[in-house]
TORKOL-4160 file (C-alpha; in steps of 0.2 Angstrom, whole numbers, padded with zeros to 4 digits, m for minus):
104
<pt num="1" X="0222" Y="m0065" Z="m0175"/>
<pt num="2" X="0237" Y="m0074" Z="m0190"/>
<pt num="3" X="0249" Y="m0072" Z="m0175"/>
<pt num="4" X="0238" Y="m0079" Z="m0162"/>
<pt num="5" X="0231" Y="m0093" Z="m0173"/>
<pt num="6" X="0249" Y="m0099" Z="m0177"/>
<pt num="7" X="0254" Y="m0103" Z="m0155"/>
<pt num="8" X="0253" Y="m0119" Z="m0151"/>
<pt num="9" X="0243" Y="m0111" Z="m0132"/>
<pt num="10" X="0240" Y="m0093" Z="m0129"/>
<pt num="11" X="0239" Y="m0085" Z="m0112"/>
<pt num="12" X="0229" Y="m0065" Z="m0115"/>
<pt num="13" X="0221" Y="m0052" Z="m0105"/>
<pt num="14" X="0214" Y="m0044" Z="m0117"/>
<pt num="15" X="0197" Y="m0051" Z="m0125"/>
<pt num="16" X="0200" Y="m0047" Z="m0141"/>
<pt num="17" X="0216" Y="m0055" Z="m0140"/>
<pt num="18" X="0207" Y="m0070" Z="m0131"/>
<pt num="19" X="0192" Y="m0073" Z="m0143"/>
<pt num="20" X="0204" Y="m0075" Z="m0157"/>
<pt num="21" X="0215" Y="m0087" Z="m0148"/>
<pt num="22" X="0197" Y="m0098" Z="m0145"/>
<pt num="23" X="0193" Y="m0092" Z="m0160"/>
<pt num="24" X="0207" Y="m0101" Z="m0171"/>
<pt num="25" X="0207" Y="m0116" Z="m0158"/>
<pt num="26" X="0223" Y="m0111" Z="m0149"/>
<pt num="27" X="0219" Y="m0118" Z="m0131"/>
<pt num="28" X="0216" Y="m0103" Z="m0119"/>
<pt num="29" X="0222" Y="m0098" Z="m0101"/>
<pt num="30" X="0214" Y="m0080" Z="m0098"/>
<pt num="31" X="0222" Y="m0066" Z="m0087"/>
<pt num="32" X="0205" Y="m0063" Z="m0083"/>
<pt num="33" X="0198" Y="m0045" Z="m0075"/>
<pt num="34" X="0181" Y="m0046" Z="m0080"/>
<pt num="35" X="0164" Y="m0055" Z="m0080"/>
<pt num="36" X="0169" Y="m0058" Z="m0097"/>
<pt num="37" X="0182" Y="m0069" Z="m0098"/>
<pt num="38" X="0171" Y="m0080" Z="m0088"/>
<pt num="39" X="0156" Y="m0077" Z="m0097"/>
<pt num="40" X="0164" Y="m0082" Z="m0114"/>
<pt num="41" X="0176" Y="m0097" Z="m0106"/>
<pt num="42" X="0155" Y="m0104" Z="m0099"/>
<pt num="43" X="0150" Y="m0101" Z="m0117"/>
<pt num="44" X="0162" Y="m0110" Z="m0125"/>
<pt num="45" X="0166" Y="m0125" Z="m0109"/>
<pt num="46" X="0153" Y="m0126" Z="m0096"/>
<pt num="47" X="0165" Y="m0119" Z="m0085"/>
<pt num="48" X="0175" Y="m0105" Z="m0081"/>
<pt num="49" X="0189" Y="m0117" Z="m0069"/>
<pt num="50" X="0208" Y="m0120" Z="m0077"/>
<pt num="51" X="0199" Y="m0107" Z="m0094"/>
<pt num="52" X="0199" Y="m0088" Z="m0083"/>
<pt num="53" X="0209" Y="m0083" Z="m0067"/>
<pt num="54" X="0208" Y="m0069" Z="m0059"/>
<pt num="55" X="0221" Y="m0059" Z="m0058"/>
<pt num="56" X="0214" Y="m0055" Z="m0040"/>
<pt num="57" X="0217" Y="m0074" Z="m0038"/>
<pt num="58" X="0236" Y="m0071" Z="m0037"/>
<pt num="59" X="0243" Y="m0076" Z="m0025"/>
<pt num="60" X="0259" Y="m0086" Z="m0024"/>
<pt num="61" X="0273" Y="m0085" Z="m0042"/>
<pt num="62" X="0268" Y="m0101" Z="m0047"/>
<pt num="63" X="0248" Y="m0099" Z="m0050"/>
<pt num="64" X="0248" Y="m0095" Z="m0070"/>
<pt num="65" X="0260" Y="m0106" Z="m0069"/>
<pt num="66" X="0251" Y="m0124" Z="m0063"/>
<pt num="67" X="0239" Y="m0116" Z="m0073"/>
<pt num="68" X="0247" Y="m0118" Z="m0092"/>
<pt num="69" X="0252" Y="m0134" Z="m0083"/>
<pt num="70" X="0235" Y="m0137" Z="m0085"/>
<pt num="71" X="0233" Y="m0132" Z="m0104"/>
<pt num="72" X="0244" Y="m0142" Z="m0106"/>
<pt num="73" X="0240" Y="m0159" Z="m0100"/>
<pt num="74" X="0223" Y="m0157" Z="m0109"/>
<pt num="75" X="0228" Y="m0150" Z="m0125"/>
<pt num="76" X="0220" Y="m0162" Z="m0136"/>
<pt num="77" X="0203" Y="m0164" Z="m0126"/>
<pt num="78" X="0201" Y="m0140" Z="m0127"/>
<pt num="79" X="0205" Y="m0140" Z="m0145"/>
<pt num="80" X="0193" Y="m0155" Z="m0149"/>
<pt num="81" X="0181" Y="m0143" Z="m0139"/>
<pt num="82" X="0184" Y="m0127" Z="m0147"/>
<pt num="83" X="0183" Y="m0134" Z="m0164"/>
<pt num="84" X="0167" Y="m0143" Z="m0163"/>
<pt num="85" X="0161" Y="m0126" Z="m0153"/>
<pt num="86" X="0166" Y="m0116" Z="m0166"/>
<pt num="87" X="0160" Y="m0127" Z="m0181"/>
<pt num="88" X="0142" Y="m0127" Z="m0171"/>
<pt num="89" X="0148" Y="m0104" Z="m0169"/>
<pt num="90" X="0147" Y="m0106" Z="m0190"/>
<pt num="91" X="0130" Y="m0116" Z="m0195"/>
<pt num="92" X="0123" Y="m0105" Z="m0183"/>
<pt num="93" X="0130" Y="m0088" Z="m0192"/>
<pt num="94" X="0127" Y="m0093" Z="m0208"/>
<pt num="95" X="0106" Y="m0094" Z="m0202"/>
<pt num="96" X="0105" Y="m0080" Z="m0198"/>
<pt num="97" X="0111" Y="m0072" Z="m0215"/>
<pt num="98" X="0095" Y="m0088" Z="m0222"/>
<pt num="99" X="0083" Y="m0074" Z="m0208"/>
<pt num="100" X="0092" Y="m0058" Z="m0215"/>
<pt num="101" X="0089" Y="m0061" Z="m0236"/>
<pt num="102" X="0072" Y="m0066" Z="m0230"/>
<pt num="103" X="0070" Y="m0048" Z="m0221"/>
<pt num="104" X="0079" Y="m0043" Z="m0236"/>
């Protein structure tokens, strides 16, 4: 995760690597092959368009490049969305810890 966090952008296909990028607020393009990739993108951004490209939909050599260019053009917006979402997740995780303490 440390190396991924140092990236300005990330293109990945494996779920754990893309989650590492997202959680480090690195704008990420997922070359998806599962519904998990779509679900994670929807949870973070509300949509999967431009964040996930299906392996089955790749037709031309420039398909991934075009999606990457979109990512570059929206870098600041994506980073801001990820920073807000990660902060929200942190707050929720703390409240879950508090709930566990009450049960203990």
